[in-house]
C-alpha positions as CSV (number, residue, x, y, z in Angstrom):
1,M,7.0,-2.9,23.9
2,R,5.1,-3.6,20.8
3,R,5.8,-1.5,17.7
4,V,2.9,0.4,16.2
5,A,1.9,0.0,12.5
6,V,-0.7,1.8,10.4
7,V,-2.0,0.0,7.3
8,T,-4.3,1.9,4.9
9,G,-6.8,0.0,2.8
10,A,-6.7,-2.6,5.5
11,G,-10.2,-4.0,5.1
12,S,-9.5,-6.4,2.2
13,G,-7.0,-7.9,-0.1
14,I,-3.3,-7.1,0.3
15,G,-3.9,-4.6,3.1
16,L,-5.9,-7.0,5.2
17,A,-3.5,-9.9,4.7
18,S,-0.5,-7.6,5.6
19,A,-2.2,-6.0,8.6
20,L,-3.0,-9.4,10.0
21,A,0.5,-10.7,9.4
22,L,1.9,-7.6,11.2
23,A,-0.3,-8.3,14.1
24,R,1.0,-11.9,14.3
25,A,4.5,-10.4,14.3
26,D,3.7,-8.5,17.5
27,F,2.8,-5.1,16.0
28,S,0.0,-3.2,17.4
29,V,-1.9,-2.5,14.1
30,V,-4.2,0.3,13.2
31,F,-6.5,-1.0,10.5
32,A,-7.4,2.1,8.5
33,G,-10.0,2.2,5.7
34,R,-13.1,3.9,4.4
35,R,-15.6,1.2,5.4
36,P,-16.0,0.6,9.1
37,Q,-17.4,-2.9,8.9
38,G,-14.4,-4.5,7.1
39,I,-11.7,-2.9,9.3
40,E,-13.6,-3.5,12.5
41,Q,-13.9,-7.2,11.8
42,A,-10.3,-7.4,10.8
43,A,-9.1,-5.6,14.0
44,E,-11.2,-7.9,16.1
45,E,-9.6,-10.9,14.4
46,A,-6.1,-9.5,15.0
47,G,-6.8,-9.0,18.7
48,G,-4.1,-7.6,21.0
49,A,-3.9,-3.8,20.9
50,S,-5.0,-3.5,17.3
51,V,-7.7,-1.0,16.5
52,A,-9.9,0.1,13.5
53,L,-9.9,3.7,12.5
54,V,-12.0,5.1,9.6
55,C,-10.0,7.2,7.2
56,D,-10.4,8.5,3.6
57,V,-6.8,9.0,2.4
58,R,-8.1,11.5,-0.2
59,D,-9.2,13.9,2.5
60,P,-6.5,15.9,4.3
61,A,-8.7,16.4,7.4
62,S,-9.5,12.7,7.6
63,V,-5.8,11.8,7.4
64,A,-4.9,14.4,10.0
65,A,-7.5,13.0,12.3
66,L,-6.2,9.4,11.8
67,F,-2.6,10.2,12.8
68,A,-3.7,12.4,15.7
69,E,-5.7,9.5,17.1
70,V,-2.7,7.1,16.5
71,E,-0.5,9.5,18.5
72,R,-3.2,9.8,21.3
73,L,-3.7,6.0,21.5
74,F,-0.1,4.8,21.2
75,G,2.2,7.8,21.5
76,R,4.3,6.8,18.5
77,L,4.3,5.2,15.1
78,D,6.9,2.7,13.9
79,L,5.5,1.7,10.5
80,L,3.2,3.1,7.9
81,F,2.2,0.8,5.0
82,N,0.7,3.0,2.3
83,N,-1.5,0.3,0.7
84,A,-4.8,2.0,-0.2
85,G,-5.3,2.3,-4.0
86,V,-7.8,2.2,-6.8
87,S,-7.8,1.9,-10.6
88,A,-9.9,3.5,-13.3
89,P,-12.2,1.8,-15.9
90,A,-10.1,0.1,-18.6
91,V,-10.9,2.3,-21.5
92,P,-8.8,4.0,-24.2
93,L,-7.1,7.0,-22.9
94,E,-9.1,9.4,-25.0
95,E,-12.3,8.1,-23.6
96,L,-11.3,8.3,-20.0
97,D,-13.4,10.7,-17.9
98,V,-11.4,13.3,-16.1
99,A,-13.2,12.5,-12.8
100,D,-12.0,8.9,-13.1
101,W,-8.4,10.1,-13.7
102,Q,-8.7,12.5,-10.7
103,A,-10.0,9.8,-8.4
104,V,-7.0,7.6,-9.1
105,V,-4.6,10.4,-8.6
106,D,-6.3,11.5,-5.4
107,T,-6.1,8.0,-3.8
108,N,-2.9,6.5,-5.3
109,L,-0.6,9.5,-5.2
110,T,-2.0,12.3,-3.1
111,G,-3.3,9.9,-0.5
112,I,0.2,8.4,0.0
113,F,1.6,11.9,0.2
114,L,-0.9,13.0,2.8
115,C,-0.3,9.9,5.0
116,T,3.5,10.1,4.5
117,Q,3.5,13.8,5.5
118,R,1.7,13.1,8.8
119,A,3.7,9.9,9.5
120,V,7.0,11.8,9.0
121,G,5.9,14.6,11.3
122,L,5.1,12.1,14.1
123,M,8.2,10.0,13.5
124,K,10.4,13.1,13.8
125,R,9.1,14.3,17.1
126,Q,8.6,11.0,18.9
127,K,11.2,9.5,21.2
128,P,13.0,7.5,20.2
129,R,12.6,9.2,16.8
130,G,12.4,7.5,13.5
131,G,10.3,4.8,11.7
132,R,9.6,3.1,8.5
133,I,7.3,3.7,5.6
134,I,6.5,1.1,3.0
135,N,4.7,2.1,-0.2
136,N,2.6,-0.3,-2.3
137,G,3.9,0.3,-5.8
138,S,3.2,-1.8,-8.9
139,L,4.9,-3.6,-11.8
140,S,2.7,-1.3,-13.9
141,A,5.0,1.6,-13.1
142,S,7.6,0.2,-15.5
143,V,5.6,-2.2,-17.6
144,P,2.0,-1.1,-17.9
145,R,-1.1,-3.0,-19.0
146,P,-3.3,-1.8,-21.8
147,F,-5.7,1.0,-20.9
148,S,-4.1,1.7,-17.5
149,A,-2.9,5.3,-17.9
150,P,-4.1,6.7,-14.5
151,Y,-3.0,3.7,-12.5
152,T,0.4,3.5,-14.3
153,A,1.1,7.2,-14.0
154,T,0.3,7.3,-10.3
155,K,2.4,4.2,-9.5
156,H,5.3,5.6,-11.5
157,A,5.0,8.8,-9.4
158,V,4.9,6.7,-6.2
159,T,8.4,5.4,-7.1
160,G,9.7,8.9,-7.1
161,L,7.9,9.7,-3.8
162,T,9.5,6.6,-2.3
163,K,13.0,7.7,-3.2
164,S,12.4,11.3,-2.1
165,T,10.9,10.1,1.2
166,A,13.9,7.8,1.8
167,L,16.3,10.6,1.1
168,D,14.6,13.3,3.1
169,G,14.0,11.0,6.1
170,R,17.5,9.8,6.3
171,A,18.7,12.5,8.7
172,F,15.8,11.7,11.1
173,D,16.1,7.9,11.2
174,I,13.1,7.5,8.9
175,T,13.4,5.1,6.0
176,C,11.1,4.3,3.1
177,G,10.9,1.3,0.8
178,Q,8.5,0.0,-1.8
179,I,6.9,-3.3,-2.7
180,D,5.8,-4.0,-6.2
181,I,3.3,-6.8,-6.5
182,G,2.4,-9.0,-9.4
183,N,-0.9,-10.9,-9.5
184,A,-1.5,-11.5,-5.8
185,E,-4.7,-13.6,-5.4
186,T,-7.4,-11.2,-4.2
187,D,-11.0,-10.4,-5.3
188,L,-9.6,-7.7,-7.6
189,T,-7.5,-10.3,-9.5
190,A,-10.2,-12.9,-9.8
191,P,-10.7,-12.3,-13.6
192,M,-7.0,-13.3,-14.1
193,R,-7.9,-16.8,-13.0
194,T,-11.3,-17.1,-14.6
195,T,-12.3,-15.1,-17.7
196,G,-8.7,-13.8,-18.4
197,V,-7.5,-10.2,-18.9
198,L,-6.5,-8.1,-21.9
199,Q,-3.0,-8.5,-23.2
200,P,-0.9,-6.0,-25.3
201,D,-1.5,-8.0,-28.4
202,G,-5.3,-7.7,-28.0
203,T,-5.9,-11.2,-26.8
204,I,-7.6,-12.2,-23.6
205,R,-5.6,-14.7,-21.5
206,Q,-5.7,-16.2,-18.0
207,E,-2.7,-15.4,-15.9
208,P,-1.2,-17.2,-12.8
209,T,-1.6,-15.7,-9.4
210,I,0.1,-16.2,-6.0
211,D,-1.3,-16.5,-2.5
212,V,-1.6,-13.1,-1.0
213,E,0.2,-14.4,2.1
214,H,3.5,-14.4,0.2
215,V,3.1,-10.6,-0.1
216,A,2.1,-10.3,3.6
217,R,5.2,-12.1,4.7
218,A,7.4,-9.9,2.5
219,V,5.8,-6.8,4.1
220,V,6.6,-8.2,7.5
221,Y,10.2,-8.9,6.5
222,M,10.6,-5.3,5.3
223,A,8.9,-4.0,8.5
224,S,11.0,-6.1,10.8
225,L,14.4,-4.8,9.7
226,P,16.3,-2.4,12.0
227,L,16.3,1.2,10.8
228,D,19.9,1.0,9.7
229,A,18.8,-1.5,7.0
230,N,16.2,-1.0,4.2
231,V,14.6,-2.9,1.3
232,Q,14.4,0.0,-1.1
233,F,12.5,-1.9,-3.7
234,M,11.1,-5.5,-3.7
235,T,9.2,-7.3,-6.4
236,V,6.9,-10.2,-5.4
237,M,5.1,-11.8,-8.4
238,A,3.7,-14.9,-9.9
239,T,6.6,-16.6,-11.7
240,G,4.6,-17.3,-14.8
241,M,2.9,-14.0,-15.3
242,P,3.6,-12.0,-18.4
243,F,6.0,-9.4,-16.9
244,V,9.5,-10.1,-18.0
245,G,9.2,-9.6,-21.8
246,R,5.7,-8.3,-21.6
247,G,4.4,-6.8,-24.8
């Protein structure tokens, strides 16, 4: 029997690569995202029992509908990859619009909470009970980039949520881990390879990136462990990026 996985933000980038890799690893994958076209094309490419379901992780009703449909279609959930995330304009903190701050908090933190809440409820009542949650964190949680206060703050909070979820789920065979990714090659990181990005010393420099498939394989590894084993935190990064010793 195939295990069932939900991947948020599955229409592009890390979410798309990870969802396709999970499908190749014999998961039935629910490609969840806000834009129908991207996730529908991805689910078709994945084949098998994979489906595309539109969901806005910022909206409690949309999240509730997503997990209700997962339960209706599959009867259970074995894996949730909380991948959906956004960033705010890279401006000095005092110039940041409150609406931009709130948008990042709503997606990166509240969205993960809402999806985790629904996943845990389903994982507790299904038979056999239990399951795994993987949160997409960030190196920025501990070593931020300039002008990244909303993103950094939410990713720092995600680390706390990961630990709390792992602890609270322990008695119900629910485990939670986190993957922190550095410079995976996606459309969002294109400036790193071309024009360069702002460094703490004020310079603009190009940075190395890694094939997103390395991240996808790491997610599959975490997802494939038995529930009595867990990768609590994993860092996958470009070896030469300015992380260790950044600043």
